[in-house]
Structure formats: structure tokens, C-alpha cells
N, C-alpha and C positions, 0 to 999 in steps of 0.2 A: 821903233815905237817903245815908249816906256812900259815896263811891266807893271800890271796892276795886281796888288797883293791884298787880300782880304783877311784881316785878323778877326776871328769869330769866337767870342767868349760867351759860352752858353752856361749861364748860372741857374740857381734854384728859383730866382725871381724874375730874371730878365735875360734877354739876348742882347749883347753889346757888340757892335760891329764897327771897325774902323778900316776904311779903304785907303790904301796907300799907293802912290805911284812911285816906282823906282826908276830914276833916270839912268842915262849911260855913264854919268860922271859921279854917281853916288848921291845926287840930290834926291830928297824925298819931299813929296807933296801929298798932303792929306786931302782926298777928293770927297770923302763922305764919312759921316759919323751918325750912328743910329743907336738908340736904346729902346727896346720893345718889351713891354711887360708880358710875362708868360703865365701869370697866376690865374688867367681866365680859363674857360672850358677848352679853347683851342690848343692851349700849351705851346710847346716848341714848334711843332709842324706848321701851325697857323702863323706863328711869329716869323718863321723862315720864309713862308709864302709871301707875307707882307713885305719882308725886307727885299726879296729878290724880284718883287713886282716893280721895283724901281730900276730902270734900265741902267742907272749908274753902276750898280753892282754886278751887272751881267759880265761874263767873260773873265772874271778874276780868278786868280790862283788862291785857293782857300787854305788858311792855316788855322787850326783849332786845337783844342785840348780836352782830354778826358777828365772827368771829375776825380780828384785825388782820393775820395773815400772808396772808390771802386778799383783802386790799384793796390797791388801788394808790393812791398819793398823789402829787399834783403841785402845784406852786406856779405861779401865773399872775398877772400884773398886768394889769388892764383900765383904760383911760383914762376911766372914768365910774363912776357909782354907781347904786344902785337895783336891787332884787331882779329886777324884770321884765326889765330890760335885760341883767343879768348872766346870767340863765337862758337868754335868747335867744342869747347870744353865746358862752357858756362852752364849749359842745360844739365849736364851730369853732376856739376857741383851744386846746383840748386835743387835737384830732385829730392834729396833727403830733408830739405828745409820747407817744402811746400806740401799742401794737403789736397792736391788735385793732379790729374794726369798731365804730363808735359805737353801732350799734343792738343790740350784744351786751352793753351795760353800762348800769347806772344810775349817774347822777352826782349828787352832792350836794356842798355846799361850805360853808365858813365864810369870811366876808368881814371885812376890816378896813377900814372906810370912812376915806378920806383926804379932803383938801380937794376934789380934782377926780378922784380915781381910787380904785380898790379893789385891795387885795392879797388874792388869793383862794388859800385852802388847800383844794383839791379832793380828794374821795375817789371812787374808781370801784370798783363792785362788779359782778361778772358777774351778768347776769339769771338764769342758771341757779342760781347760788348763793342768791340771794334767794328764787327759786321753791322751791328745796329747803328753805330755812329756813321759809318760809310753810307749805308742805305738812307739814312735821314738826309744826308747832304747831296747824294748823287743826283737827284732830280734838279738841283739848282746850280751847282758849281761846275765849272769847266774841269777843274782838277783839284782834289784835296791833297796838297803836296806833303802836309805834315799833320800828324795827330799826336800832340805832345801830352804832357801831364800837368793838370791844375796850374798852379802859379810858377812852375819851374821856368818858363820862358822869361817871366818878369824877374825872378831871382837871377837868371843868367844875364839879362840886360844890365841889371845893377852891378853885377860882378865885372862886366866889361867896362862900366863907365865910372867906377869908384874904386876905393881902397879894397881890393878883393882879398887881402890877407887877414884883415880883422875878422874875428869871430862874430858873425852877424846873424840875426834872426829876422826872417822876412815873414810877416803875418798877413795873409790875405783873408780878411773877415767878410764873409758873405751873409746872405740872408739867413741861412740855418746852419751853416758849416764854416769852419775855419781851417785853412791849410797853413801849417807852420813849416818853413824851410830853413834849416840850419846850414849855414855856409862857413867855410874857413879855408884859408890858403888857396883861394881862387877856385874852389869847386863846391858843389852841393854835397853835404855830408849825410843829411838826414831829412826825410819828409814825413810828417805826421798829420793826420786828420783829427780834428776835434768837433764834437757835436755842440758847437756854440756859434751863434750868429746874431746879427742885429735884431732879429725877430724876437729873441728872448728879452732884450731890453725893452723893446716896444710893448710887449705883453706885460712886463712889470710896471711900466708907466700906466698902461690902460687899467690894470687891475688896481693899482694904488689910488689913481685919481677918478676911477669909475667912469671912464669914457670909452668910446669905440676905438678900434684899432687905427683907423685912418686918422682920427684926431690926435692919438697918441704918437703916431709916426711923424706927423707934421710938428708937434711940439718937440719931440726928440730931435729932428733935424734943425729946428730953430735954435736948440741948445739952451733954451731958458726953462729948465725943469725945476719945479718946486723941490724943496729939500726932502720931503717924504718920498717922493718919486725918485729922486736922485739916490737916496738910500736904498731903495729897491733895486735900482739898476746896479749899484755896487754889490748888492747881495747876489745877484745872478752872474756878475763878472768874476767874483772872487773864487769860486770853485774852479773856473777855467784857468785863472792865472796860477792857481796853486798846482794844477795839473801840468801846466806849462813849465813852471819852475822845477817840478820833479822830473820832467823829461829832460831838461837841461842837465840836472844833476846826474841822471842816469847816463846820458850820452858822455858827460865828462868822465865819469867813473869808469865807463867802458872803453875810453880812449877814442871814442868817435869824434869828439871835438877837442882840440888842444887846450882850450881855456874856456873860462866862462864868457857869457855873451857880453860884448863891449858895444854893440850897436844894434838897435831895433828899428826896422822899417815897417810901417803900417800902411796897409792899403785895403781896398775893397769898400763896398757900400756900408758894411757893418762897422768899419773903422771910424765912421762918423758919429758913433755912439758917444754922447757926452761923458767925459770922465774916464774913458777906456785908456786913453793915451797916458793920462796922469797916473792911473793905477799901475800900468805897465812900468812906467818909469820908476815908481816908488818900489815895486816888487823886485825889479832887476837892478835898480840903482844905476841906470844909464839913461841917456837922453833918447827920446823916441821921435823919429822923423816920419814925415809923410812922403808919398812919392809924387813926382811931377815930371814924367818922362819928356814932355814937350820941351822943358827948359834945358834938358841935357843933350838935345840933338838939334840939328839944323832942319827944322820941318817948316815947310811953307803951307799956309792954310788961309782960307778966307776969314775975314773978320767975324762973320756970322758964326762960323764953326768954332773959332777960338773963344768967343764970348760965351758959347754954351758948353765949353769943355769942362768936364768934371774929372780931375786926375784920379781920385781914389776909385771911381767907378770905371773909367775907360782906359786906364793905363795898362791893364791886363790885355785887352784887345790890341793896343798899340804894340805892346811887347811881342805879341804873336805875329802881327804884321811885319815887324822888323827883325824877326827871328832869322838868323842865318840858315840857309837851306842845305849847307854842306853836310856830309856824313860825319857823325861823331860830334856834332855841335849841339846835342841835346837828345831827349827821348823822341822817338818817332815810331808810332804803331800803325802807320799808314798800311792798309792792306792792299798789296799789289795783286791785280787781277791779270791773269795771263790771256793773251789774245791769240786765238788759233786762226791761222790763215787757211783759206780754201785751196783746193787742188785743181780748180778749173783754169781756163785760159791757156794761152800758147805755151806758158812755161810750166804747165801741169806736170809734164814728165820729169822735169828737173826736181820739182818739189817732192814728187813720189819717190825718186831715187834717193834724195837727201833723207826723206823719212825712213826709207828702208835701211839706209846705212846707220841712222840713229837707232832704229830698232835693234839691229844686229849688235851694236855696241852695248845697248842696254841689256840684252840677253846674255852677252858675254860677261858683262859686269855682275849680273845676277849669279851666273854660274860660279864665277870666282869668289863671290861673296857668301855662298851657301855655307861653306865650312865655318867661316867666321860667324855667321848669323846663328848656326846651330850651337857653337860654343857659347855665344852670348845668351841663348835660351837656356842652356844647361847652367850657366853661372847665375842667371836670374832665378832659376828654380832653386838652386842651392841657397842663394841669399834669402829667398822667401821662407825656406825650411828653417834656416838658422834663426831668422827673425821670429818665427812661430815658436821655436823651442826656447828662445831668449824670453819671450813674453810669458811663457808658462813658468819660468823661473823668477821673473821680475815683472809682474803685471802692472806695477805702478810706473814703469819707465816710460817716459814721453818721447824719447829720442834714442835711436840706436846708431852709434858711430862705429865702435869697435866692440863687438859682443864679448870676445874673450877677455879684453882688458876690463870691460865693465863688470863682468861676472866675477873676475878676480877681486876687484875692489869690493863688491858685495860680499864675497866670501870673507875678505879680510875684516870687514866691518862686523859681520856676524860672529867671527872668532873673537873680536874684541869684546863684543856684548856678552858672549857666552862665558868668557873667561873673567868677566867682571873687572874689578880694578884692584887685583891682588898684587899689583906692582909694589915694590918695597918703598917707593917714594911717597906713598900715601896710605892712610889707615882707613880710608872711606871705601865702603862696599858699594858696588853698582846698584844693588836693590835699594840701599839707603838713599843714594843720590836721586834715583828715579822717584822714589816716594817724595823726597823733598821738592823736586821740580814740579810734580803733580800738585802738591799742596800750595806752593808759592805762585804758580803760574796764574796770571789774571784770566778771566773768563773769555776775553776777546783775543787771546793769543793762540794762534794756530802753529804748532811746531811741526815743521816739514822734515827736519833731519836732526839727529843727535849723535855726535861722535865721542868716544871715550878713548883717550890716549894717555896712559900713565896718569899724571896728575892734571891733565889738561882736558876740559870738556868744551866741545864745540856745538853750539845750538844755532840752527837756522829756523827762522819763523817769520810769520806774517801778522801784522796787527793793523786794524782799520784806522786807529787814531795815529796820525804821523807823529804827534807829540808824546805818544805813549811809550816810544822806544827807550828813552832815558828812564822812565819810570820802571820798566821791566829790568833794566840793568840795575838800578838801585835796589829792587826787590831781591834779585838773586845775589847781589853783593852782601846783603844782610844775612845770608844763610850761614849757619854755623859750620858748614863744610867748605865754604868758599873763602879763599884768600883775596883774590881780585877778580873783577868782572869788567870787561871792556867791550865796546861796540866796534865792530869792524865795518864792512861795507853796508850801505843802504841803498835801496832802489825802489822805484814805484812798482807796485804789484802789477802783473801782467794783465789781470782782469779786475775790474772794479776799482775802487779807491783804497788807499792804504799803502803801507810800507813793508817791503821784505827786508830783513836784516840778519846779520851774523853776530852772535854773542859768544865771546871767548872767556872761559872761566878757568882760573887756576885754583886748584884745591888746596886746602891746608894740609901740611904734612903731619 
């Protein structure tokens, strides 16, 4: 009997479901398509009850995804390959990079095998979130086989079906949020969530034309928006596009993507916002494509279903339904529940004997591991004391990797600052230079670090106006102490909007 797979895409505004039948010879037939609004009082539970009240959806294996804004992502490089070794080591490698206990999260990853090492793109989901999702679906589904992440299955589908080596940006624009997935060389390199969705454009139209939200949404979908409203839509889209462009620049500077974006694929209900595709094309200087997964595969479906198919809205659910089930084919946070067998019946003695053997082996393992556990506890205690002492010396440190090397660096910097700039190569004193910097620095410049090395000064800072970096360089270049001033790396600020940059100044001799 053909297997029935239900792709369930639970968004902020609606639940989208695509029921797929997989035959023995790889044939696919779409048996059902539903889209149920969840903005009413009943929300997701009521929508699921309504969906599964239809007997067509009973008995299907469910594949769904967690919202990307509730997942944490980290990049890690490990000096070996192999799934078993990676899974044994990954949690310890991620521990210094996260701000919550390891036992409170589930971890899954995508790996890029190299010759002797692996580049890991890890995703971390709260156990409570996975439990909440499982509990939500358990009354309705026979089995939840996969719990993936956001639009990652859609990006993976596109990687399998098209040129996977091009540096591609997949944008899933929803009602209130957007998930951006950067891919290159056949794999997902980065996933980021943005607080931007089609609802912002609708509100802009409603406020400009002074109409209710429903009428503004209908006008927006029709695409015939008067120019004042179109200008308002552009005004709400531009900050998002600027942040997206800064993210691309940051990933390229960090080596996360090998080149600038050469292809953009736009999907999601918010992707239908008039002018969004054109603005994207202008900002990134590339063509913007929509998705239509139906045309890229051999899917059988009734004419009534095909005529109501909306690719931008339903493609994510279809990508979930067609997602490969094998291990290592994507993220999967499905919470496996253990099933405990009873000891009754005629084979009870055998079960009890087996349980006794298992218990003996467990106790033996515990005894053998006590020394190792005690050593780990002592090591953890020492690390904690070292970290406490380090923070006394350097309270502003945000991350501790190697306390000894970090403190040596701080001491070297302090010595340079204490000794001033008495080097024979320059006649400028440190106190004069600091006075000059404080006078010339614009009010919105936040200096995060300042290094003095001979006749070279390194200044790292943050500024709210991205266009103000060159103005800062020109200001300091005009100082009577400075020979040349050049801007090095630039990157988006970690919090808020603005740019972090590095300024290198060569002093006059």
C-alpha cells in the first residue's frame, strides 16, 4: 500500500497542509491540500482539529518544522569526520558558545566533510519547544517522523533540483517574519530570522489610504496599489533589505559564503507584496525567482487541486512532504519516546532475567566510570574558578577561550598604553593623541578598542549611520598627527542597526 506523508507548515497566519502518496516506484500523488487561517480565537489547536476531522488526513506520517525564530544556529569546525565522532564531541564544542544548559536543548547539525575535518552548521532547539510541538500533534497524527527547521526543507529541495553550487539566497517571507537561508556549494551555510513580513506592507497601505486591514490586504494582493501607498510599502521594505544586504556582507567577510549572492529565490505569502521582488533585484543586482515545486517534479493531482494551488504559499508544505526521511538528510528534532514493555505473561521470567543482566551491566559501568566522573567534576570546578578569577581581571570580556593567552594580551596592551608612544619612529605622545581622538570623534561614534603600536594606531568602533564610516575616516585623516587613515573590515552590529568597523591610522614622524 502506498505510504501517505503529510507535510504540515504551521505559520503565524495559517496552517498549510499537503498530503502526498508515495508509491513503490517513486511516483507521487497529491491527495489533499488545505490552508486554514489561525488568526481567530481557536488558533493552531482548532485549525489542527478541523484539518484532521477530514478522514483523508487520518493515518498519515507527519513531517513538520519548527519556526526559525525559536532556533539558535552556530558554526563549528571539528578536526575529524564521521557522524559518530561528531555527535560525541559537538555538544562540548558548542557549550562555550551558548547561554543555556546543554541538557535543556536538542542539537542537530549539517556537516560539510573536508579532507580531514568537518565544517558544522548546528541548530539548537529548546527541549520544551520540541515537547510542545510533539504534544500539539500527538492527538492527531499516527507518527511525527520529522521536525525540521523553518524553510530549510524548501532550500534543501531546491538544492537537489537545481544548480546547487551557485551562492543562493532563499527568502521565505511570512505574515510577520522572514527566514533567510544562504546556500553555496550544495549546502546550507547560514539561516537568519528577520522581523519583517507581509503584514507590515498591509498596515502601510491601510494607514496611507485610511482603510481597514482587510481591504488593504485585498488591494495589496491585487497588486494595483496607488503610488502614495506604494511609496509607503517601499519605506517599510527598505530597512529589511538594508539589513539583509549587511548580513550578506558580514557572511562574505567571515568566509561563511564564498561569493556574493548570484541568485535569489522568493517564497511565502509575504512574497506576494507588490514591489518586493523588484526592490530585491535592485539592491542585490540579481534576478529574483519565485518557487513552483509542482513544475520541478512528477506530481499527479486532480484538476480541482491544481487549479487552487498557490506555489508561494503551499510549496513549503510540499517540500516537507517530499523531504527524504533518511538520517543526515536535514535537521530533525523529533523527540523519541521510549516504550517500556511489561513483565507479565509466559515469557515474564526471560524478561526479568534480561532486565537483571542489564542492571548488572549498568552498575558495573557506573563503578568503572566513577573515577572519570570525579575527575570531570574536579576539572569543571577548576574551570569555574579560573573563569571567576578571569572576570575579576577583565569584567568586560564576553567570551573566555584561553584565559592565559587572553590575559597576556591584555597585559601587553596595558603596557603599550602605559608606555605611551615614546618610540623613536614618532614624536607624538599618547596623551596628545587621545586628546585629539576625543575632540575629533563624532557624537554617535562608540569606540570599543584602541591599540597603539609604534606609529600605528588601531581603532575599533561602532556607528549607527552606515554611511558615516567614511566621514569618520576623513575626520581623523585631517588630524595634524595622522599621516594616513584607512578603513579595514566592516560588519553589521550584533545588536540594533549600524556598522562596526576597524580604522587604521599611521602617525606622522
